[in-house]
C-alpha positions in Angstrom: -8.0 -10.6 -1.0 -9.2 -10.5 2.6 -7.6 -9.7 6.0 -6.4 -6.5 7.6 -2.9 -5.0 7.7 -1.1 -6.0 10.9 0.4 -3.0 12.5 2.8 -5.1 14.6 4.3 -6.7 11.5 4.5 -3.3 9.8 6.3 -1.8 12.8 8.7 -4.8 13.0 9.7 -4.5 9.3 10.2 -0.7 9.6 12.4 -1.2 12.7 14.4 -3.9 10.9 15.0 -1.5 7.9 15.7 1.6 9.9 18.5 -0.1 11.9 20.3 -0.8 8.6 22.4 1.6 6.6 20.6 1.6 3.2 23.0 3.6 1.1 22.0 4.0 -2.5 24.0 1.7 -4.8 26.1 0.6 -1.9 26.6 -2.4 0.3 23.8 -1.4 2.5 21.3 -1.4 -0.3 22.5 -4.7 -1.7 22.2 -6.3 1.8 18.7 -5.0 2.4 17.6 -6.2 -1.1 18.6 -9.7 0.0 16.7 -9.2 3.2 13.6 -8.0 1.3 13.8 -11.0 -1.1 13.7 -13.4 1.9 10.8 -11.5 3.5 8.9 -11.7 0.2 9.4 -15.5 0.2 8.3 -15.7 3.8 5.1 -13.7 2.9 4.1 -16.2 0.2 5.5 -14.6 -3.0 7.0 -16.8 -5.7 10.1 -16.3 -7.9 11.6 -13.9 -5.3 15.1 -12.8 -6.4 17.4 -9.9 -6.4 18.4 -8.0 -9.6 21.7 -6.2 -9.8 22.2 -2.9 -11.7 24.5 0.0 -11.8 23.5 3.5 -10.8 24.8 6.6 -8.9 25.3 6.5 -5.2 24.1 10.1 -5.1 22.8 12.7 -7.6 24.3 15.5 -5.6 27.6 15.5 -7.6 25.5 16.0 -10.7 23.4 18.7 -9.3 26.5 20.5 -8.0 27.9 20.2 -11.5 24.9 21.9 -12.9 25.4 24.8 -10.5 29.0 25.0 -11.4 28.0 25.3 -15.1 25.8 28.3 -14.1 28.8 30.0 -12.5 31.0 29.3 -15.5 28.2 30.7 -17.8 28.4 34.0 -15.8 32.1 34.2 -16.6 31.8 33.3 -20.3 29.0 35.8 -21.1 27.7 36.2 -24.6 26.1 33.5 -26.7 28.5 30.8 -25.3 27.5 31.6 -21.7 23.8 31.7 -22.5 23.9 28.4 -24.3 25.8 26.7 -21.5 23.4 28.0 -18.9 20.3 27.0 -21.0 21.8 23.5 -21.7 22.4 23.1 -17.9 18.8 24.1 -17.2 17.5 21.5 -19.6 19.9 18.9 -18.3 18.9 19.6 -14.7 15.2 19.0 -15.4 15.9 15.8 -17.3 18.2 14.6 -14.6 15.8 15.4 -11.7 12.8 13.8 -13.6 14.7 10.6 -14.3 15.0 11.1 -18.1 18.8 11.0 -18.6 19.7 7.4 -19.4 23.0 8.6 -21.0 24.5 9.3 -17.6 23.9 5.7 -16.5 25.5 4.3 -19.7 28.5 6.7 -19.7 29.1 7.3 -16.0 28.1 3.9 -14.6 28.1 4.3 -10.9 27.9 2.0 -7.9 26.3 -1.4 -7.7 22.7 -1.5 -6.5 20.1 -4.2 -6.2 16.3 -4.6 -6.4 14.2 -7.3 -4.8 11.5 -8.6 -7.1 8.8 -11.2 -6.7 5.3 -12.0 -7.8 2.0 -13.4 -6.6 0.1 -15.1 -9.4 -3.6 -14.5 -10.1 -6.0 -17.1 -8.8 -7.6 -17.6 -12.2 -6.7 -16.6 -15.8 -4.4 -13.6 -15.7 -5.8 -10.6 -17.5 -3.8 -7.8 -15.9 -0.7 -6.9 -13.9 -0.2 -4.5 -11.0 3.4 -3.4 -10.2 3.7 -2.4 -6.5 6.9 -0.4 -6.1 8.6 1.0 -3.0 12.2 2.1 -2.7 14.6 0.4 -0.3 17.3 3.0 -0.1 17.4 6.0 2.3 18.5 9.5 1.7 21.7 11.3 2.7 21.2 14.2 5.0 22.7 17.7 4.8 22.1 21.4 5.6 19.5 21.6 2.9 17.3 19.2 4.9 17.4 21.0 8.2 14.0 21.1 9.9 13.7 24.9 9.5 14.1 24.6 5.7 11.7 21.6 5.4 9.0 23.3 7.4 9.2 26.6 5.6 5.9 27.5 4.0 3.9 24.8 5.8 0.7 26.9 6.1 0.8 27.8 2.4 1.3 24.2 1.5 -1.8 23.2 3.5 -3.8 25.9 1.9 -2.7 25.2 -1.7 -1.9 21.5 -1.4 1.3 22.2 -3.3 4.9 21.9 -2.3 7.3 24.0 -4.4 9.8 22.2 -6.6 12.9 21.6 -4.5 15.2 22.5 -7.4 13.1 25.4 -8.7 15.5 28.0 -7.4 18.5 26.3 -9.0 16.7 26.2 -12.3 15.8 29.8 -12.0 19.4 30.6 -11.3 20.5 28.9 -14.5 17.9 30.9 -16.5 19.1 34.1 -14.8 22.7 33.2 -15.8 21.6 32.8 -19.4 19.9 36.2 -19.3 22.9 37.9 -17.8 25.1 36.4 -20.5 23.0 38.1 -23.2 22.1 41.4 -21.6 24.2 44.5 -22.4 26.7 45.3 -19.6 25.0 48.5 -18.7 21.5 47.1 -18.5 20.1 48.0 -15.1 18.5 44.6 -14.5 21.7 42.8 -15.4 23.4 43.5 -12.0 20.4 42.2 -10.1 20.1 39.1 -12.3 23.8 38.4 -11.9 23.5 38.5 -8.2 20.6 36.1 -8.2 22.5 33.8 -10.6 25.7 33.8 -8.5 23.8 33.3 -5.3 21.6 30.4 -6.4 24.2 28.6 -8.4 26.8 29.0 -5.7 24.4 27.8 -3.1 23.5 24.8 -5.3 27.2 23.8 -5.5 27.7 24.2 -1.7 24.6 22.5 -0.5 24.9 19.5 -2.9 28.5 19.0 -2.0 27.4 19.0 1.6 24.8 16.3 0.9 27.3 14.2 -1.1 29.6 14.1 1.9 26.8 13.5 4.5 25.7 10.2 6.1 22.6 8.2 5.1 19.6 8.7 7.4 17.7 5.8 9.1 14.8 6.5 6.7 12.0 4.9 8.9 9.3 7.0 7.2 11.1 7.5 3.9 10.8 4.8 2.9 10.9 1.9 5.3 7.1 2.4 5.7 6.5 1.9 2.0 8.6 -1.2 1.9 6.9 -2.6 5.0 3.5 -1.9 3.5 4.4 -3.6 0.2 5.6 -6.7 2.2 2.3 -6.7 4.2 0.3 -6.4 1.0 2.3 -9.3 -0.5 1.2 -11.4 2.5 -2.4 -10.5 2.2 -2.6 -11.1 -1.5 -0.7 -14.4 -1.2 -3.3 -15.5 1.3 -6.2 -14.6 -1.0 -4.9 -14.0 -4.5 -6.5 -11.6 -6.9 -8.8 -13.3 -9.3 -7.5 -12.0 -12.7 -4.5 -9.8 -11.8 -0.9 -10.8 -11.1 0.9 -8.8 -8.5 4.6 -7.9 -9.2 6.3 -6.5 -6.1 9.4 -4.3 -7.0 11.4 -3.2 -3.9 13.9 -1.0 -5.7 17.0 0.9 -4.9 18.5 4.2 -5.8 15.3 6.2 -5.7 17.0 8.8 -3.6 19.8 9.2 -6.1 17.7 9.4 -9.2 15.4 6.4 -9.5 18.1 4.1 -10.8 16.6 0.9 -9.5 13.2 1.4 -10.9 14.7 2.5 -14.2 16.6 -0.8 -14.4 13.4 -2.7 -13.5 11.3 -1.0 -16.2 14.1 -1.2 -18.8 14.4 -5.0 -18.3 10.6 -5.4 -18.8 9.9 -2.8 -21.5 8.4 -5.5 -23.8 6.4 -7.3 -21.0 4.4 -4.5 -19.4 1.5 -3.6 -21.6 0.0 -0.2 -20.9 -3.5 -1.5 -21.6 -3.3 -4.1 -18.8 -0.7 -2.8 -16.4 -1.0 -0.4 -13.4 1.9 0.9 -11.4 1.2 1.8 -7.7 4.0 3.5 -5.7 4.2 3.5 -1.9 6.4 6.2 -0.4 6.7 7.9 3.0 3.5 6.6 4.4 3.9 7.6 8.1 3.6 11.4 8.0 0.0 11.7 9.1 -2.4 12.3 6.2 -2.6 10.0 3.1 -2.2 11.8 -0.1 -2.0 11.1 -3.8 0.6 12.9 -6.0 -1.6 14.6 -8.5 1.6 16.0 -10.0 5.3 16.0 -9.0 8.6 17.1 -10.2 11.7 18.8 -8.8 11.8 21.4 -11.6 8.8 21.1 -14.0 5.4 19.7 -13.2 4.6 16.2 -14.4 0.9 15.4 -14.0 -0.6 11.9 -13.4 -3.7 10.9 -15.4 -7.0 11.6 -13.7 -8.3 8.1 -14.5 -5.4 6.5 -12.8 -5.8 8.7 -9.7 -9.5 7.7 -9.7 -8.4 4.0 -9.4 -6.9 4.9 -6.0 -10.0 6.9 -5.0 -12.1 3.7 -5.8 -9.7 1.7 -3.7 -10.0 4.0 -0.7 -13.8 3.8 -0.9 -13.7 0.0 -1.1 -11.4 0.0 2.0 -13.7 2.3 3.9 -11.0 5.0 4.0 -11.4 8.7 3.1 -10.3 9.6 -0.4 -6.7 10.7 -0.3 -6.0 14.4 -0.7 -4.5 15.4 -4.1 -1.2 17.2 -3.8 1.5 18.6 -6.1 4.7 17.4 -4.4 8.0 19.1 -4.9 10.4 16.2 -5.8 10.0 12.8 -7.4 8.8 9.2 -6.7 9.4 6.1 -8.7 6.0 6.0 -10.5 7.2 9.1 -12.3 9.3 6.8 -14.5 6.2 4.7 -15.3 4.4 7.9 -16.3 7.3 8.7 -18.7 7.1 5.2 -20.1 3.4 5.6 -20.9 2.2 3.2 -18.1 -0.8 3.9 -16.0 0.5 4.9 -12.6 -0.2 6.5 -9.3 1.9 7.5 -6.3 0.5 7.1 -2.8 2.2 9.0 0.0 1.3 10.9 3.2 2.1 14.3 4.5 2.2 16.0 7.9 1.3 19.6 8.8 2.2 21.0 5.4 5.6 19.2 5.2 7.2 15.7 5.7 8.3 15.5 9.3 11.9 14.5 9.8 12.4 14.5 6.1 16.0 13.4 5.1 17.1 14.0 8.6 18.8 11.7 11.2 15.6 11.9 13.3 13.6 9.9 10.7 13.3 7.1 13.3 10.5 4.5 13.9 9.4 6.3 17.1 8.4 9.3 14.9 6.3 7.3 12.4 2.5 7.9 12.5 1.4 4.2 12.5 -2.3 5.1 11.9 -1.2 6.8 8.7 0.8 3.8 7.6 -2.1 1.5 8.2 -4.5 3.8 6.4 -2.2 4.0 3.4 -1.8 0.2 3.4 -5.6 -0.2 3.5 -6.0 2.2 0.6 -3.4 0.3 -1.4 -5.1 -2.9 -0.5 -8.5 -1.6 -1.7 -6.9 -0.3 -4.9 -5.6 -3.8 -5.8 -9.0 -5.2 -5.2 -10.8 -2.4 -7.1 -8.4 -2.8 -10.1 -8.9 -6.6 -10.2 -12.7 -6.4 -10.0 -12.7 -4.1 -13.0 -11.0 -6.8 -15.2 
C-alpha cells in the first residue's frame, strides 16, 4: 500500500457529511449510508452495500429511565429500594458499554443502516482487518455545553484520563441503594439522600434535554473518521495488502449505543476469527493530538490489550509519525464491542487541550477541524494496516 492521504479529499468528504443531518437510526443516517456505499465503490472497494438494522435513535430515554429508577428507589426504601437502585446501576453500566442486547430485541427502535465493503488481499488471504468508523452524529444538549466539556482540562492533560461521563449517575444510584438500607436516623443518610436526589434528578433532566435536542453537524465527531476510512479504502485499493483483506464498516447508531456495529458483528460472529482478525476504530480525528484509547467506558473501565495497542504503535513508527499518546477516555467507541466479543481491537482518536473541542455541540463544523491531526491519524492507521499485513 503506497501513497499519501490527500487532505483535499479528506476535507471534501468531511464537508459533504457535515452538511447532512446524520440522525441515529433515522432517515439522515440511512441516506448517508447510501452515500458512503457509493463513495466506497468510487474508491475501489468491492461488494459495497448497505445493511439495515433496528436500533435506538437515542439512548437518552434509557439513561433518563435509570435516573428515574434511582428516584423511585429513594421513595421505596428498604430492601426493595436498594435492589431497584443496584439493578439500575448494573443495567446502566451494561447499557453504556453496549452489552444489553435484550433492549434491541424487546424495544426494537428506529431503522438504521451501515455501509460495508471490502478490498481483497493481493495474494492468499491469511487475515482480516475491520476498519470501523461511525456515520451518525450526536444530539446536543445542556450537558455538552463548552464549559462542561472543558472542565478539568488541565488535570486531563496531566493524567491522560477523562472521567467516565456517567460516573456521577452511577454513584447516585449506589447512593440511593445505601440510603434505602440505612437507618432513618443515621447521620450520613441525609447527605447521601441529597446526593442521590441531585444526581438522579439531574440525570433525568439532562437526558430528557438531549433526547429533545437537534443533531449536531458532527464534522470532527465523526465525519473525520469516515473520511479517513474512505481515503484508506482508496489507498489500499490502489495497492492492496498482500495477505490481509480489508473490510470497511461505516456504521450507524454509535452515538445511541453502538447499535450499528453490534448488528455488523452479530451478522459475522462465525466469520471473524480472533486469531486472524484485527478491528481498528477511527473516531474524532481532528481534535489536535492523535491518541489511542488505552481504556474506555462511561461507567466502568474496559482496557484494551497491550499487544493490540502495540500494533498501532508499530504502524505509527512505520508511517514516520509519533507514537500516539495512551488515554483513558470517558465514553465509548465502537471497538469496545469487538473487545467484548474477544476480537483484537484498538481505537484511534485525537484530543485537544485536555478535551474534545466542540464536542457534541452545534459548532462541530469543518472550519474547526484540525486537518493536520486528521492527516496524522490517517497516516498512523495506514501504517497500522501495513504493519499488521507484514506480520502475516
